[in-house]
Structure formats: C-alpha cells, structure tokens
C-alpha positions as CSV (number, residue, x, y, z in Angstrom):
1,M,104.7,96.4,79.5
2,P,107.9,94.5,81.3
3,A,106.9,91.1,82.7
4,R,105.8,91.0,86.3
5,L,107.9,90.2,88.7
6,R,107.2,86.6,90.8
7,V,107.7,87.7,94.4
8,G,107.6,85.3,97.1
9,I,105.6,86.2,100.3
10,S,106.4,84.0,103.3
11,C,103.2,82.2,104.7
12,S,101.6,83.0,108.2
13,I,100.5,79.8,110.1
14,F,98.0,78.4,112.0
15,H,99.5,74.8,113.8
16,A,97.0,71.8,114.5
17,D,94.2,72.0,116.9
18,P,92.0,69.6,117.5
19,E,89.1,72.2,119.2
20,R,89.2,73.8,116.3
21,E,86.1,73.2,114.7
22,V,87.0,73.9,110.8
23,F,90.1,71.4,109.7
24,R,90.3,70.5,113.0
25,G,93.4,69.3,113.7
26,K,95.0,70.4,110.4
27,T,98.3,72.9,109.8
28,L,97.4,76.1,107.7
29,H,100.0,78.2,105.8
30,Y,97.6,81.2,104.7
31,G,98.7,84.8,103.4
32,E,96.7,88.4,104.1
33,E,95.0,89.5,101.3
34,E,95.6,93.9,101.6
35,F,99.7,92.0,101.9
36,C,99.2,90.2,98.1
37,A,97.0,93.3,96.5
38,M,99.6,95.5,97.5
39,V,102.2,93.4,95.4
40,A,100.2,93.0,92.6
41,G,99.4,96.5,92.3
42,A,103.3,97.4,92.3
43,G,103.1,94.9,89.2
44,G,104.6,91.7,90.8
45,L,102.7,88.5,91.3
46,P,102.3,87.5,94.6
47,Y,103.2,84.0,95.8
48,I,102.5,82.7,99.1
49,I,105.4,80.4,100.0
50,P,104.2,77.4,102.2
51,D,106.4,75.8,105.1
52,L,107.3,72.9,102.9
53,K,109.7,71.7,105.4
54,D,112.4,69.9,103.3
55,R,115.1,73.2,103.0
56,S,116.1,72.1,99.5
57,T,112.5,72.4,98.5
58,L,112.3,76.1,100.0
59,A,115.7,77.1,98.1
60,A,114.7,75.7,95.2
61,F,111.5,78.4,95.6
62,V,112.9,81.0,96.7
63,A,115.7,80.2,93.2
64,D,113.2,80.6,90.9
65,L,111.7,84.3,92.5
66,D,112.7,87.4,92.0
67,A,112.5,88.9,95.5
68,L,111.5,87.9,98.9
69,I,109.5,89.8,101.9
70,L,108.9,88.3,104.8
71,S,105.5,88.9,106.2
72,G,103.9,90.1,110.2
73,G,102.4,87.7,112.8
74,A,103.9,85.1,115.8
75,D,106.5,86.7,117.5
76,V,109.9,85.8,117.0
77,S,111.3,82.9,119.8
78,P,113.9,84.4,122.3
79,R,115.6,81.4,121.8
80,A,116.5,82.1,117.7
81,Y,118.4,84.8,119.3
82,G,120.2,83.1,122.7
83,E,118.0,83.7,125.5
84,A,114.9,81.8,127.7
85,P,111.4,83.5,127.3
86,L,110.5,86.4,129.9
87,R,106.7,84.5,129.5
88,P,105.3,81.8,128.5
89,E,103.7,84.0,126.1
90,W,106.1,85.1,124.7
91,A,107.9,81.7,123.6
92,G,107.3,82.8,120.3
93,D,107.5,79.8,116.8
94,P,109.8,78.2,116.5
95,I,108.7,76.5,113.7
96,R,108.1,79.6,111.7
97,D,111.2,81.1,113.0
98,A,113.0,77.9,111.1
99,Y,110.5,77.9,108.3
100,E,111.8,81.8,107.1
101,R,115.6,81.5,108.6
102,A,115.7,78.8,105.8
103,L,113.9,81.2,103.1
104,L,116.5,83.9,104.3
105,D,119.6,81.4,103.9
106,A,117.8,81.3,100.0
107,A,117.9,84.2,100.0
108,F,121.2,84.9,100.6
109,A,122.6,82.7,98.4
110,H,121.1,83.2,95.3
111,Q,121.2,87.6,96.1
112,R,117.3,87.8,96.1
113,P,116.6,91.7,97.4
114,I,114.9,91.4,100.5
115,L,111.5,93.0,101.8
116,A,111.1,92.4,105.8
117,V,108.0,93.6,107.5
118,C,107.5,93.9,111.4
119,R,107.8,90.5,112.4
120,G,110.5,90.4,109.4
121,I,112.8,93.0,109.9
122,Q,113.0,91.7,114.4
123,L,113.8,88.0,111.8
124,L,116.1,89.8,109.6
125,N,118.1,91.4,111.9
126,V,118.3,87.9,114.5
127,A,119.1,86.2,111.7
128,L,122.2,88.1,111.1
129,G,123.4,88.3,114.5
130,G,121.5,90.5,116.8
131,A,119.0,90.6,119.1
132,L,115.2,92.2,120.2
133,Y,113.2,92.9,123.0
134,Q,111.0,90.7,123.7
135,D,108.2,93.0,125.2
136,L,109.0,96.5,125.2
137,P,106.1,98.0,127.8
138,S,108.0,95.9,130.4
139,Q,112.0,96.1,129.1
140,R,112.0,99.4,127.8
141,P,108.7,101.3,128.8
142,G,109.2,104.6,127.4
143,P,106.4,108.0,126.4
144,I,105.3,105.7,123.1
145,A,103.2,102.5,123.2
146,H,104.0,100.8,120.1
147,R,101.2,98.1,120.4
148,D,97.2,99.0,121.3
149,N,95.1,95.7,120.7
150,H,91.7,97.6,120.4
151,R,93.1,100.2,117.9
152,Y,95.3,97.7,116.3
153,D,96.4,99.6,113.0
154,D,94.3,102.4,113.4
155,H,96.7,103.0,116.1
156,D,100.1,104.8,115.1
157,H,103.3,106.9,116.0
158,P,105.8,109.2,114.4
159,V,109.4,107.9,113.1
160,T,112.0,110.2,111.5
161,I,114.2,108.8,108.6
162,A,117.6,109.2,108.2
163,E,118.9,111.7,105.3
164,G,120.2,109.4,102.5
165,S,118.6,106.0,103.4
166,W,116.8,103.8,100.9
167,L,113.9,105.1,103.1
168,A,114.2,109.0,102.2
169,G,114.3,107.5,98.7
170,V,110.8,107.0,98.8
171,Y,109.3,109.1,101.2
172,G,112.1,112.1,102.1
173,P,114.2,112.7,105.2
174,G,112.8,113.4,107.7
175,E,109.5,112.7,110.5
176,H,106.3,110.5,108.9
177,T,104.0,109.1,110.7
178,V,103.7,105.0,110.7
179,N,101.3,102.7,112.2
180,S,102.6,100.8,115.2
181,V,101.3,96.8,115.8
182,H,104.1,95.4,117.3
183,H,105.1,94.7,121.2
184,Q,108.7,93.1,120.1
185,G,111.4,95.1,118.4
186,I,115.7,95.6,117.6
187,R,117.5,95.7,120.9
188,V,120.9,94.7,118.9
189,L,121.4,95.8,115.6
190,A,122.6,92.8,113.4
191,E,126.2,93.0,111.6
192,G,125.5,94.1,107.8
193,L,122.1,96.3,108.7
194,R,122.4,99.9,109.4
195,A,118.9,101.4,111.1
196,S,117.3,104.0,109.0
197,A,114.5,105.4,110.8
198,W,113.9,105.4,114.6
199,A,110.7,106.0,116.9
200,S,110.8,109.4,119.0
201,D,111.9,107.0,121.9
202,G,114.8,105.6,120.1
203,L,113.1,102.6,119.0
204,I,114.7,101.2,115.5
205,E,111.8,101.0,113.0
206,G,113.7,100.4,109.6
207,V,116.9,99.0,108.2
208,E,118.8,98.0,104.9
209,A,121.9,96.8,103.5
210,A,124.9,98.5,105.3
211,D,126.4,96.9,101.6
212,P,124.7,99.3,99.3
213,A,124.7,96.5,96.4
214,R,121.9,94.5,98.8
215,L,119.1,95.5,98.6
216,W,117.5,94.6,101.9
217,V,115.2,96.8,103.7
218,G,113.3,96.7,107.0
219,V,110.6,98.2,108.6
220,Q,109.0,97.9,112.0
221,W,105.2,98.7,110.6
222,H,102.9,97.4,108.5
223,P,103.0,98.9,104.9
224,E,100.4,96.7,103.5
225,W,97.4,98.4,105.0
226,L,98.4,102.2,104.0
227,G,96.7,102.0,101.2
228,A,94.8,105.1,99.5
229,E,91.8,104.0,100.7
230,H,92.7,103.8,104.0
231,P,90.6,107.0,105.3
232,R,93.6,108.3,107.0
233,S,96.3,107.6,104.5
234,A,96.8,111.2,103.9
235,A,97.7,111.5,107.7
236,R,100.4,108.7,106.5
237,T,103.2,107.4,105.0
238,R,101.8,105.6,101.7
239,G,102.6,101.9,101.6
240,D,102.6,101.5,98.1
241,R,104.9,104.4,97.6
242,L,107.3,101.7,99.3
243,F,105.8,98.5,97.7
244,A,106.6,100.5,93.9
245,A,110.2,101.3,94.6
246,F,111.0,98.3,96.3
247,L,109.8,96.1,92.9
248,E,111.1,99.1,91.4
249,G,114.8,98.5,92.6
250,V,114.7,94.6,92.5
251,R,113.5,95.3,88.4
252,A,117.1,97.8,88.0
253,R,118.9,94.8,89.9
254,G,117.7,92.1,87.8
255,R,119.1,93.8,84.3
256,G,122.3,94.0,85.8
257,R,122.5,89.9,87.1
C-alpha cells in the first residue's frame, strides 16, 4: 500500500469574542469534519494548518506537505483586489486573507498542487491578480440563486464542464449538478488560470491552471458535502470522486519530483 499523502487544509477562524461563553476572548482555528473525512477517504492524511502568523513557519509547513487545499468560509476582503467594501458586511476577513496568501505563496514557491474550494477558488483568483463580485444578487442579478440561507448545502444548480478540462476528466464534459452556497464569485479571471466550468448564467464555477504542468484546481461548490451518504448524491457530482482524482494527480506528480 502506498504511503498516505500529507494534505494541508487551511483553517477557518473564529476571531476573539469577549461575549462568547466558551473560549471567551480566544481565537479558534478549526476544520470541518466532512472535509477531513473526504481527504482521508481518498488516501490522504489531512492536516489542519493553523494561522501561525509567522510566514517562514507557514512556508516550512507547506514545504513539508504533498498538497494544499484552501477551504471555504468567510468572504474575501474586497481590499485584497483593490476595492472598498460596498457594504460593511462585505468587508470580508483580511486576517484570513493574509494567512491564506502566505500559504499560497509557499505552495507556488514549492510547486505544490492546490485544490481551492468555494472561498478558496476566489482567494486563488485574487492572489493571481483577478477580481470578484462582492455580492452576486446586487452586482450581477440573474436567473440563478447561488445561495439559499434556508436550504444551505441542499441548494443546488447545474454547471457545464468544459471538454478537455481537468474536471471533465473526473466527471465528463457537459452538464452536472452541484451544491451552491456562495454570494461572491469571480468577476475578472486571473492570468494563469483558465475557466473549466460555468453556471448557466455564465458565472465561472471551476478553474484550473493555464499551464498543464501545474495541478491547480478550483471549484465554487463544496465537494466535501457531496459524499455517497448524501440523500441526493445520485443526482449530483460526487465529491469523493474529485478528491480521489486530485490525490491521484498529486501522487503522479510526486513520482516525477
């Protein structure tokens, strides 16, 4: 049996809150259970990477990994792509932005494969020079609701996957159904990325590296919540297939290093 791959997952952050009953005034770094289970099920060892502040320590962490995953969560700050927040609630999380930018810089430097999920695809795009819609319903109204707070991950819509793309190698080209839990999205695609999936309203929902030598994959949906046990798994893209294909690609590139 091959050795398990070491896969780092960026953490979500509960910032210090003096009103919180538990861990009052303390900052919490955490990971989501299903995310870790998906990585482990695909043959990886999931490591939640804490925000250690020191960039050299974060770089050493990434250098010791086989791959990096950027997880979902808080909005990306518009200031990260040179804009002021249109509303206070869209100011995002600049602390997490800086932390994940440090992880990405290390992953680029050490040529580590990257899987970017939901917020992750947005942060990857911004880190490479792209820009986002701060709020899809107000800036890009259209026929598709990309978020439903009541249904949350039970909300879905179709995407079209481009023929010849990395995602097409996982699911096949054409239309597939994914969950949708976001209100921001890619407005300007960064150089170095190419789009690989779109919602029917034209919003980019999947990206990959323009250079095929790099394994960078981004999806706007949450594959970690699309396991076999989900009651609607037969009607949606199975997330375990994506994680398995990503780690297979990581392993193949590792043999060439």
